[in-house]
C-alpha positions in Angstrom: 2.6 -51.1 -30.2 4.2 -49.6 -27.2 8.0 -50.0 -27.0 9.6 -51.8 -24.1 11.4 -48.6 -23.0 8.1 -47.4 -21.6 7.8 -50.3 -19.1 9.6 -50.1 -15.7 10.7 -53.7 -15.8 13.1 -55.7 -17.9 12.4 -58.8 -20.1 12.7 -61.2 -17.1 10.0 -59.3 -15.3 12.4 -57.7 -12.8 12.1 -54.1 -12.0 14.6 -52.2 -14.0 17.0 -49.9 -12.3 16.0 -46.3 -12.6 17.8 -43.2 -11.7 16.3 -41.5 -8.6 13.7 -38.9 -9.5 15.8 -36.2 -7.8 18.6 -36.8 -10.3 16.3 -36.2 -13.2 16.6 -32.7 -14.6 13.5 -31.3 -15.9 13.2 -28.0 -17.6 10.4 -26.3 -15.8 8.9 -23.6 -17.9 7.9 -20.7 -15.7 5.3 -18.3 -16.8 6.6 -14.9 -17.5 5.3 -12.1 -15.4 3.1 -9.8 -17.2 4.7 -6.4 -18.0 3.6 -3.6 -15.8 4.8 0.0 -15.7 7.5 0.9 -13.3 6.7 2.5 -10.0 6.7 6.2 -10.1 8.8 6.3 -6.9 11.9 4.1 -6.3 11.7 1.6 -3.4 14.6 1.7 -1.0 16.1 -1.6 0.0 14.3 -2.7 3.2 16.1 -1.9 6.4 15.4 -4.1 9.4 13.4 -2.2 12.1 12.3 0.6 9.8 9.2 1.5 7.8 9.6 3.9 4.8 7.2 6.3 3.3 7.3 9.2 0.8 6.1 12.4 2.4 4.9 15.4 0.3 7.0 18.5 0.6 5.8 20.4 -2.4 2.9 20.4 -4.8 2.9 22.1 -8.2 6.2 23.8 -7.3 4.9 25.3 -4.1 6.4 24.2 -0.8 3.9 22.3 1.5 5.6 23.0 4.8 2.5 22.1 6.9 2.3 18.5 5.6 6.0 17.9 6.1 6.0 19.5 9.5 3.0 17.4 10.6 4.7 14.2 9.4 7.9 15.1 11.3 5.8 15.6 14.5 4.2 12.2 14.0 7.6 10.6 14.0 8.7 10.4 10.4 12.3 11.4 10.0 13.9 12.2 6.6 16.4 9.7 5.2 19.9 10.8 4.4 21.4 10.0 1.0 24.6 8.5 2.4 22.4 5.8 4.1 20.6 4.9 0.8 23.2 4.6 -1.9 20.8 2.6 -4.1 18.8 5.8 -4.7 21.8 8.0 -5.8 20.8 7.8 -9.5 17.3 9.0 -8.7 18.6 11.9 -6.6 21.0 13.0 -9.3 18.1 13.3 -11.8 15.9 15.3 -9.4 17.9 18.4 -8.3 15.7 20.5 -6.0 16.1 22.6 -2.9 15.3 19.6 -0.7 17.9 17.4 -2.4 20.4 20.3 -2.0 19.6 20.3 1.8 20.6 16.6 2.0 17.2 14.9 1.6 16.2 12.2 -0.8 13.5 14.0 -2.9 11.7 12.7 -6.0 8.9 14.7 -7.6 8.0 16.8 -4.5 8.2 13.8 -2.1 10.9 13.2 0.5 11.8 9.7 1.6 11.2 9.3 5.4 11.4 6.5 7.8 9.9 5.5 11.2 10.9 2.8 13.6 8.6 -0.3 13.2 7.4 -0.1 16.8 6.2 3.5 16.4 4.6 2.7 13.1 2.7 -0.2 14.7 1.5 2.1 17.5 0.4 4.7 14.9 -1.4 2.1 12.9 -3.2 0.7 16.0 -4.3 4.3 16.9 -5.8 4.9 13.4 -7.5 1.5 13.4 -9.1 2.3 16.8 -10.2 5.7 15.5 -11.7 4.1 12.4 -13.5 1.5 14.6 -15.0 4.2 16.8 -16.2 6.3 13.8 -17.8 3.3 12.2 -19.4 2.3 15.5 -20.9 5.8 15.7 -22.2 5.7 12.2 -23.8 2.3 12.8 -25.4 3.5 16.1 -26.8 6.6 14.4 -28.2 4.4 11.6 -29.8 2.0 14.1 -31.4 4.9 16.0 -33.3 5.9 12.9 -35.0 2.4 12.7 -38.4 1.5 13.9 -38.0 -1.2 16.6 -41.2 -3.0 15.6 -40.5 -3.4 11.9 -36.7 -2.9 11.7 -37.4 -0.4 8.9 -35.7 2.9 8.7 -37.9 5.8 9.7 -37.7 8.9 7.6 -38.5 12.3 8.9 -41.0 14.3 7.0 -39.0 17.3 5.8 -41.2 19.1 3.3 -41.0 22.7 2.5 -43.8 24.7 1.0 -43.3 27.3 -1.7 -46.0 29.8 -2.5 -46.1 32.0 -5.5 -47.8 35.4 -5.8 -47.2 38.8 -4.5 -46.1 39.6 -1.0 -48.2 41.9 1.1 -47.0 45.5 1.2 
């Protein structure tokens, strides 16, 4: 038999007074996030108006000046340690020539930033480049199709090998 406490009305058939649902406290069990390994690079706290990226300055202990120089010409500027105090621990563990020069360096990568407007222009440029390249590939592929059948035509590129002696 079901007890009277389960019914929302009293013995006279009147609706029983209930506490508002918002007043009820329910313990909601949240699913724990699955463990995953930590990122190999620390993430700086987001700064409004800036995009951050780690730029390679060395590989296998050898300085990669060309890569860093190109990134600087594209508009990436190195971040200063005094502007990113949340990364002080990472920098103290990674003493290198770049850190000694006032850059935030971890594992051969230097933290750089770029204004969001410039980053958006850069992204639009590369999206357009990618679109043009894909269009060219598609056009080249369609040129090699037979208009009547829609099937791809294949050029006959056979080579002949002969064996035997060569004339003297």
